[in-house]
DRENGU-608833 format. One line per 5 residues: number of its first residue (from 1); their letters; for each residue x, y, z of C-alpha. Coordinates in nm, 2 decimals, always signed. Layout:
N
NUM = A = X/Y/Z | ... .
***
This chain:
378
1 = XXXXX = -1.87/+0.80/+0.32 | -1.81/+0.53/+0.06 | -1.60/+0.75/-0.14 | -1.23/+0.70/-0.15 | -0.95/+0.81/-0.38 .
6 = XXXXX = -0.69/+0.63/-0.59 | -0.44/+0.66/-0.86 | -0.45/+0.54/-1.24 | -0.16/+0.39/-1.42 | -0.12/+0.73/-1.60 .
11 = XXXXX = -0.10/+0.91/-1.26 | -0.45/+1.09/-1.24 | -0.61/+1.10/-0.88 | -0.97/+0.96/-0.93 | -1.26/+0.90/-0.69 .
16 = XXXXX = -1.41/+0.58/-0.64 | -1.73/+0.43/-0.49 | -1.58/+0.19/-0.23 | -1.84/-0.06/-0.12 | -1.89/-0.44/-0.01 .
21 = XXXXX = -2.14/-0.65/-0.19 | -2.23/-0.78/+0.13 | -2.08/-0.81/+0.48 | -2.20/-1.16/+0.55 | -1.90/-1.38/+0.56 .
26 = XXXXX = -1.85/-1.78/+0.61 | -1.47/-1.71/+0.69 | -1.36/-1.61/+1.06 | -1.08/-1.40/+1.02 | -1.02/-1.26/+1.39 .
31 = XXXXX = -0.92/-0.92/+1.28 | -1.22/-0.85/+1.07 | -1.56/-0.71/+1.19 | -1.74/-0.89/+0.93 | -1.60/-1.25/+1.03 .
36 = XXXXX = -1.85/-1.53/+1.06 | -1.86/-1.51/+1.46 | -1.90/-1.12/+1.49 | -2.23/-1.01/+1.64 | -2.31/-0.74/+1.37 .
41 = XXXXX = -2.59/-0.63/+1.14 | -2.58/-0.79/+0.80 | -2.65/-0.68/+0.47 | -2.62/-0.75/+0.11 | -2.65/-0.58/-0.21 .
46 = XXXXX = -2.80/-0.74/-0.54 | -2.53/-0.71/-0.85 | -2.79/-0.50/-0.99 | -2.83/-0.26/-0.74 | -2.44/-0.20/-0.72 .
51 = XXXXX = -2.47/-0.14/-1.08 | -2.74/+0.11/-1.07 | -2.55/+0.27/-0.75 | -2.25/+0.31/-0.95 | -2.40/+0.45/-1.27 .
56 = XXXXX = -2.61/+0.70/-1.07 | -2.30/+0.85/-0.89 | -2.12/+0.84/-1.20 | -2.36/+1.01/-1.40 | -2.37/+1.29/-1.12 .
61 = XXXXX = -1.99/+1.35/-1.14 | -1.95/+1.20/-0.78 | -1.73/+0.93/-0.88 | -1.50/+0.82/-1.13 | -1.52/+0.45/-1.10 .
66 = XXXXX = -1.61/+0.13/-0.87 | -1.37/-0.04/-0.59 | -1.59/-0.34/-0.51 | -1.51/-0.60/-0.23 | -1.71/-0.85/-0.05 .
71 = XXXXX = -1.74/-1.13/+0.21 | -1.76/-1.47/+0.12 | -2.12/-1.59/+0.11 | -2.22/-1.96/+0.02 | -1.88/-2.02/-0.16 .
76 = XXXXX = -1.59/-1.83/-0.30 | -1.70/-1.91/-0.64 | -2.08/-1.81/-0.58 | -1.93/-1.50/-0.46 | -1.68/-1.44/-0.73 .
81 = XXXXX = -1.94/-1.49/-0.99 | -2.14/-1.21/-0.84 | -1.85/-0.96/-0.85 | -1.75/-1.06/-1.19 | -2.14/-1.02/-1.29 .
86 = XXXXX = -2.15/-0.65/-1.16 | -1.82/-0.56/-1.35 | -1.94/-0.74/-1.66 | -2.27/-0.57/-1.66 | -2.10/-0.23/-1.66 .
91 = XXXXX = -1.87/-0.28/-1.91 | -2.07/-0.49/-2.17 | -2.45/-0.36/-2.12 | -2.40/-0.01/-1.99 | -2.07/+0.06/-2.19 .
96 = XXXXX = -1.91/+0.17/-1.86 | -1.56/+0.35/-1.92 | -1.50/+0.44/-1.55 | -1.21/+0.28/-1.35 | -1.28/-0.04/-1.19 .
101 = XXXXX = -1.09/-0.22/-0.92 | -1.20/-0.58/-0.79 | -1.12/-0.77/-0.48 | -1.07/-1.10/-0.59 | -1.09/-1.44/-0.38 .
106 = XXXXX = -0.77/-1.67/-0.42 | -1.00/-1.97/-0.34 | -1.22/-1.90/-0.65 | -1.17/-2.08/-0.97 | -0.89/-1.99/-1.20 .
111 = XXXXX = -1.16/-1.90/-1.46 | -1.36/-1.65/-1.27 | -1.05/-1.47/-1.15 | -0.94/-1.46/-1.54 | -1.29/-1.31/-1.60 .
116 = XXXXX = -1.25/-1.08/-1.33 | -0.91/-0.93/-1.50 | -1.08/-0.91/-1.83 | -1.34/-0.64/-1.72 | -1.13/-0.47/-1.42 .
121 = XXXXX = -0.85/-0.19/-1.45 | -0.71/-0.34/-1.13 | -0.76/-0.65/-0.93 | -0.64/-0.71/-0.59 | -0.58/-1.01/-0.35 .
126 = XXXXX = -0.52/-0.95/+0.03 | -0.21/-1.10/+0.18 | -0.32/-0.98/+0.52 | -0.05/-1.08/+0.73 | +0.32/-1.16/+0.64 .
131 = XXXXX = +0.39/-1.46/+0.83 | +0.21/-1.79/+0.74 | +0.21/-1.89/+1.11 | +0.02/-1.58/+1.19 | -0.23/-1.63/+0.91 .
136 = XXXXX = -0.30/-1.99/+1.04 | -0.39/-1.86/+1.37 | -0.59/-1.56/+1.28 | -0.74/-1.65/+0.95 | -0.75/-2.01/+0.94 .
141 = XXXXX = -0.95/-2.07/+0.62 | -0.73/-1.86/+0.41 | -0.45/-2.06/+0.21 | -0.14/-1.88/+0.17 | -0.04/-2.12/-0.10 .
146 = XXXXX = -0.34/-2.08/-0.31 | -0.32/-1.71/-0.27 | +0.02/-1.71/-0.43 | -0.11/-1.94/-0.70 | -0.36/-1.68/-0.78 .
151 = XXXXX = -0.12/-1.40/-0.78 | +0.11/-1.58/-1.02 | -0.19/-1.64/-1.26 | -0.26/-1.28/-1.23 | +0.07/-1.18/-1.31 .
156 = XXXXX = +0.10/-1.40/-1.61 | -0.22/-1.29/-1.76 | -0.11/-0.92/-1.71 | +0.20/-1.00/-1.91 | +0.00/-1.14/-2.18 .
161 = XXXXX = -0.23/-0.84/-2.19 | +0.06/-0.60/-2.24 | +0.21/-0.83/-2.51 | -0.09/-0.86/-2.69 | -0.36/-0.59/-2.68 .
166 = XXXXX = -0.60/-0.82/-2.80 | -0.61/-1.00/-2.47 | -0.77/-0.73/-2.27 | -0.65/-0.77/-1.89 | -0.62/-0.55/-1.57 .
171 = XXXXX = -0.30/-0.35/-1.59 | -0.19/-0.47/-1.24 | -0.27/-0.60/-0.91 | -0.22/-0.49/-0.56 | -0.24/-0.64/-0.19 .
176 = XXXXX = -0.28/-0.49/+0.17 | -0.12/-0.63/+0.51 | -0.25/-0.54/+0.84 | -0.02/-0.39/+1.06 | -0.02/-0.46/+1.46 .
181 = XXXXX = -0.26/-0.75/+1.44 | +0.01/-0.99/+1.54 | +0.35/-1.01/+1.67 | +0.51/-0.94/+1.32 | +0.79/-0.68/+1.30 .
186 = XXXXX = +0.86/-0.43/+1.04 | +1.14/-0.65/+0.87 | +0.86/-0.93/+0.82 | +0.65/-0.68/+0.64 | +0.92/-0.55/+0.41 .
191 = XXXXX = +1.06/-0.90/+0.34 | +0.70/-1.01/+0.23 | +0.66/-0.66/+0.01 | +1.01/-0.75/-0.14 | +0.90/-1.10/-0.22 .
196 = XXXXX = +0.56/-0.99/-0.36 | +0.74/-0.71/-0.60 | +1.00/-0.93/-0.70 | +0.80/-1.24/-0.77 | +0.44/-1.11/-0.86 .
201 = XXXXX = +0.54/-0.78/-1.02 | +0.27/-0.62/-0.78 | +0.19/-0.26/-0.84 | +0.16/-0.15/-0.47 | +0.14/-0.31/-0.13 .
206 = XXXXX = -0.08/-0.13/+0.11 | -0.01/-0.13/+0.51 | -0.34/-0.07/+0.73 | -0.30/-0.01/+1.09 | -0.50/-0.26/+1.30 .
211 = XXXXX = -0.78/-0.10/+1.47 | -0.96/-0.26/+1.77 | -1.32/-0.36/+1.65 | -1.64/-0.45/+1.84 | -1.66/-0.78/+1.98 .
216 = XXXXX = -1.30/-0.85/+1.93 | -1.14/-1.19/+1.95 | -0.95/-1.26/+2.28 | -0.62/-1.33/+2.08 | -0.61/-0.99/+1.91 .
221 = XXXXX = -0.42/-0.71/+2.07 | -0.63/-0.47/+2.28 | -0.46/-0.14/+2.12 | -0.38/-0.03/+1.79 | -0.02/+0.05/+1.69 .
226 = XXXXX = +0.09/+0.40/+1.65 | -0.01/+0.56/+1.30 | +0.33/+0.67/+1.25 | +0.43/+0.30/+1.22 | +0.21/+0.26/+0.91 .
231 = XXXXX = +0.37/+0.58/+0.77 | +0.74/+0.45/+0.82 | +0.65/+0.13/+0.63 | +0.51/+0.34/+0.34 | +0.84/+0.53/+0.35 .
236 = XXXXX = +1.05/+0.21/+0.34 | +0.82/+0.06/+0.08 | +0.91/+0.37/-0.12 | +1.27/+0.32/-0.07 | +1.25/-0.05/-0.19 .
241 = XXXXX = +1.02/+0.06/-0.52 | +1.21/+0.37/-0.64 | +1.54/+0.43/-0.46 | +1.71/+0.10/-0.49 | +1.72/-0.01/-0.13 .
246 = XXXXX = +1.72/-0.38/-0.03 | +1.51/-0.49/+0.26 | +1.84/-0.61/+0.46 | +1.96/-0.23/+0.43 | +1.63/-0.07/+0.56 .
251 = XXXXX = +1.60/-0.32/+0.83 | +1.85/-0.55/+1.02 | +1.84/-0.87/+1.24 | +1.96/-0.62/+1.54 | +1.70/-0.36/+1.43 .
256 = XXXXX = +1.42/-0.54/+1.29 | +1.18/-0.25/+1.35 | +1.20/+0.10/+1.17 | +1.29/+0.38/+1.38 | +0.94/+0.59/+1.45 .
261 = XXXXX = +1.13/+0.92/+1.53 | +1.29/+0.95/+1.20 | +1.22/+0.83/+0.83 | +1.38/+0.52/+0.72 | +1.63/+0.71/+0.48 .
266 = XXXXX = +1.78/+0.91/+0.72 | +1.82/+0.63/+0.98 | +2.00/+0.42/+0.71 | +2.23/+0.71/+0.65 | +2.32/+0.77/+1.02 .
271 = XXXXX = +2.39/+0.40/+1.06 | +2.60/+0.44/+0.76 | +2.78/+0.77/+0.87 | +3.12/+0.61/+0.71 | +2.96/+0.67/+0.36 .
276 = XXXXX = +2.92/+1.05/+0.40 | +2.95/+1.32/+0.33 | +2.94/+1.25/-0.07 | +3.04/+1.52/-0.32 | +2.72/+1.60/-0.52 .
281 = XXXXX = +2.92/+1.72/-0.83 | +3.11/+1.40/-0.84 | +2.88/+1.10/-0.69 | +2.68/+0.89/-0.91 | +2.28/+0.92/-0.94 .
286 = XXXXX = +2.23/+0.59/-0.74 | +2.45/+0.76/-0.46 | +2.25/+1.07/-0.47 | +1.96/+0.88/-0.43 | +2.09/+0.79/-0.09 .
291 = XXXXX = +2.14/+1.15/+0.06 | +1.87/+1.21/+0.30 | +1.66/+1.50/+0.19 | +1.72/+1.45/-0.21 | +1.43/+1.29/-0.41 .
296 = XXXXX = +1.44/+1.11/-0.73 | +1.34/+1.46/-0.93 | +1.62/+1.67/-0.74 | +1.89/+1.38/-0.81 | +1.79/+1.39/-1.17 .
301 = XXXXX = +1.82/+1.77/-1.20 | +2.15/+1.77/-1.01 | +2.33/+1.51/-1.27 | +2.21/+1.76/-1.54 | +2.28/+2.07/-1.40 .
306 = XXXXX = +2.65/+1.98/-1.29 | +2.75/+1.93/-1.65 | +2.77/+2.30/-1.71 | +2.91/+2.41/-1.37 | +3.00/+2.29/-1.02 .
311 = XXXXX = +2.72/+2.32/-0.81 | +2.69/+2.54/-0.49 | +2.43/+2.56/-0.23 | +2.27/+2.84/-0.38 | +2.20/+2.64/-0.69 .
316 = XXXXX = +2.04/+2.35/-0.46 | +1.81/+2.64/-0.28 | +1.68/+2.71/-0.64 | +1.60/+2.35/-0.71 | +1.41/+2.34/-0.33 .
321 = XXXXX = +1.64/+2.05/-0.20 | +1.56/+2.01/+0.17 | +1.90/+2.15/+0.29 | +1.79/+2.11/+0.66 | +1.80/+1.75/+0.60 .
326 = XXXXX = +2.09/+1.70/+0.35 | +2.33/+1.97/+0.45 | +2.56/+1.76/+0.67 | +2.54/+1.46/+0.42 | +2.68/+1.66/+0.10 .
331 = XXXXX = +2.99/+1.83/-0.02 | +2.92/+2.12/-0.25 | +3.15/+2.37/-0.42 | +3.13/+2.60/-0.13 | +3.04/+2.39/+0.14 .
336 = XXXXX = +3.24/+2.08/+0.29 | +3.12/+1.97/+0.63 | +3.34/+1.76/+0.88 | +3.26/+1.41/+0.95 | +3.17/+1.49/+1.31 .
341 = XXXXX = +2.89/+1.72/+1.21 | +2.70/+1.38/+1.13 | +2.60/+1.36/+1.49 | +2.33/+1.10/+1.53 | +2.15/+1.24/+1.84 .
346 = XXXXX = +2.15/+1.60/+1.75 | +2.01/+1.51/+1.36 | +1.76/+1.29/+1.53 | +1.66/+1.55/+1.78 | +1.63/+1.81/+1.48 .
351 = XXXXX = +1.40/+1.60/+1.26 | +1.19/+1.40/+1.54 | +0.81/+1.47/+1.53 | +0.63/+1.55/+1.85 | +0.62/+1.30/+2.11 .
356 = XXXXX = +0.22/+1.32/+2.10 | +0.24/+1.26/+1.72 | +0.45/+0.92/+1.78 | +0.15/+0.80/+2.02 | -0.14/+0.87/+1.79 .
361 = XXXXX = -0.35/+0.55/+1.70 | -0.65/+0.49/+1.48 | -0.90/+0.48/+1.79 | -0.80/+0.83/+1.90 | -0.84/+0.98/+1.54 .
366 = XXXXX = -1.14/+0.80/+1.40 | -1.50/+0.84/+1.50 | -1.67/+0.53/+1.40 | -2.03/+0.66/+1.23 | -2.34/+0.49/+1.28 .
371 = XXXXX = -2.40/+0.28/+0.96 | -2.75/+0.26/+0.81 | -2.83/-0.07/+0.65 | -2.93/-0.05/+0.30 | -2.96/-0.30/+0.03 .
376 = XXX = -3.17/-0.62/-0.06 | -3.25/-0.95/+0.15 | -3.02/-1.23/+0.20 .
***
C-alpha cells in the first residue's frame, strides 16, 4: 500500500511513494472521503516525517520518487508551504535526485506554486469535474477560474524553463477528473480534456471512476459507474493526443456517450463506413491511423515498407497487425473486401467484451483495507 507507478518524460516506469501530508481538510467536496463533514479518523504527517519516510524507502530501493498531496489545513497557503517545504528539504538539504510529483492548490499564492514547480519534476492541479455547474454543487469551495489561472501560470513557467535551462521548473502538469459523480456525459469530459490540452499544454488528463464512500453525501449517486467507462475515456483521450481525432468526431450531440461495447476508434469507423475500405498501399499516414487495429508504430512501418513493394496480408501479419479488427477496413495487394462486409452488428458482436465485464464497478473489485493511522499530532 502507498506505492504507485508512474512514467517519467523519457518513458521509464517508476515506483512512487504516494501519500497525503494530512487528511484533515477545510473543504467540503461531496465526492471526497476526507471532506470537512466526513466522519473519519484524521491524521497528519509533519514535513520532516515525510522527508524521512521518503529517504528510508528510497535508500532501500522500494521507491524511485515521491507523489505528495494533502488536504487543506488552516489555509491554502499554509498547506502549500508545508508541501513545498518537503520538496525543498529533499532537494536542497538531502540532495534527493529521485522523481517528485506535487499536487498543488490553485487557491495558493502564485509564489508558492512557482516554488513547487522549482523543486518538482511534475505538478498537478485537479479539475475534478468537467462542468462548472457540477463543481459549484459538489465542491463549492473550489474556483474554476482560479484553477485556470494557476494552470496558465504553470504553463508559462514550464515554457520559460524549457527555453532557458537556468530557470529550473517542472517539465509539465497534469490533472484528474472524476467520472460518474455527476450527470456529465463522456462528451463533457472529452471537451474539457481537449480544452486543457490545447490551452494549458497538459501532459495527461487522468480519469478516475467515482466510488461510493462511507458516510456519503445524499446528492451523490449510490453506485459507481462501470469500470469500462473509465477505460473507454482513456482510449478516446489517446485518440485525441496521438491519432489526430477531434472531440466532435469521437462523440456527437446524438451520441454524447462512448460505446461501452467497443473501443472509440472502431465505433468511429462503423459510423463512417463510407470512408472504408482504404488501400494501405496508397493511403496517407493520417488515413492509416484511422483504421481500427492499426497503431502509430504499424502505420509508420506500412508507409516505409510499401516504398519497396506492394504490401500483402502476409506482410501485415509479419508486422503483427491486428487483422481480426482491421481486415474489413483495408485493401491490400491480395485482399479487397466488399463494402457490405463492414457490417456494424457483426463487427460489434465480434469485438464486444463479455456482458459481465461491462457491468464491473469499483465496489465489486476493490476491498477497502483497514487503515492504520500513523504520523504526528495535529
